C-alpha positions, 0 to 999 in steps of 0.5 A: 124542865127540872133535872128530875123531869129530864132524868125521867124523860124518854130519850131517843138513841141520838140523845145519849150523853156519855158523860151522864150515862157512864155505864161499863159496856160488857163485851158480848160473846159472838161465834168465833170465826175467821170472818168475824175476827177480821170484821172485828179487827177492821171495826176497831181500826176504823173506830180508832181512826175516826176517834183520832180525827174527832180528837183533832176537831175534825168533822164527818165527810160533808156528804154524811153530815146529815146522818144521825144516830137515830137513823142508824139505830132505826135502820139496825133495828129494822135489819135485826127484826127482819134477819136477826141480830147476826145480820148486824154489822157496821158495813151492812147498816152503812149500806142501809142508810146510804152512807160510807162505812166509816161515817157510822163511826162518827156517831156509833163507836162500835157494833157493841155500842150499836146493839146497846143503843138498839136495846135502849130504843126498845126500852123506850118503846116499853116505857114502864108506866108511872105508878098509879098506886095500884101495883097490880094494874101497873105490873100488868101494864108493864107486862103487856108493854114488854110483851108487845115490844118483844113480839115486834123485836123477837131477837131482843129476847136474847139480850134484854134484861141480861145485864146492868142498865146501859142507857137512859131509857133502861135506867128510867124503866128500872127506876120506875119499876122499883117505884111501882111497889111503893107504899105496899109495906114491903121494904125488902128489895130482895122481895121487890126484885124477885117480884119484878124478875118473876113477871119479866121471866113470865113475859119472856117465856110467853113471848118465846112460846108464842113465837113457837106457836106461830112457827108451828102454825105456819108449818101446819098451814103449809102441810094442810094447804095440799089437803081438801076439807074432807081429808082434813076432817078425816085426819082430825077424826082419826087423831081424836079416835085413836086417843079415845079408843086407846083408853090410856089417855083419858085426860087428853081424850076429854081435852079434845072432846072439849074442843080446846086448842092450846095453841089457838091463835084466836085465844093467844091474848086471852091465854096470856092474860089468864097466865098473867093473872095467875102470876099476879095472884101469886105476887099478891100472896107473896106480898101479903106474906112479906108484910105479915112477917115483920109484924110477926117478928115485932109481936114476938119481940114485944112479947 
């Protein structure tokens, strides 16, 4: 495998090469509390202890030598998916993988690094497609893959894409993203990045909106579980009737009469695609404008 092919290959969390990927780790701000401060101080102390042992060529305890970074990262993602990122601690993940807390530090230096590895593993799930020459189809595939990953790992919405690339999968995805618009005649990287940020921001907003819909749906189902079908029908008719009789909300009344439920789970994928198409229509217009402007300048200069 060539160096270029190796750089473009998806990496697992256990394959991170600190020499090859020397990215600065920006400390994240966490809620300040006495417990959090004690935990951070303990983590730093244990990490320093393990680093000194590693520097002397020592090996992990025999019972933990089968532990891998992949296993640690997968366990941490599972905990975050179920309970949120605030549930992540080195001690908790050690329990999940059945190892001593100190053993984790032979594979992951800190909670910060663990979170970076978790996010880079999600980037591997997204895997921006190779360019096909059809920028609209490629950006659409990127949007759908990002949506699928963030729906599965909703906690990652708070972190992903908020800082410079910090791992091989993150870097690979950015490089591929930048190549998706090759050959369309736009050389202004401000425009190119603006397009990608527009699509990514739409997807993140859509995922947040869908999560809100799911929460409200669960609340609605809890309330309606104690009502009969007749009571539900009467409540819906009362609701519609109030808007119709008020005469002050004709557009809302017509929306209800049309039977449109903007939060209907059955239309969630269809609504996402419609909105994505609107975004890509706007991108197409912006690309057309960006490719016309240099020609207009050239024409003016030659005249």
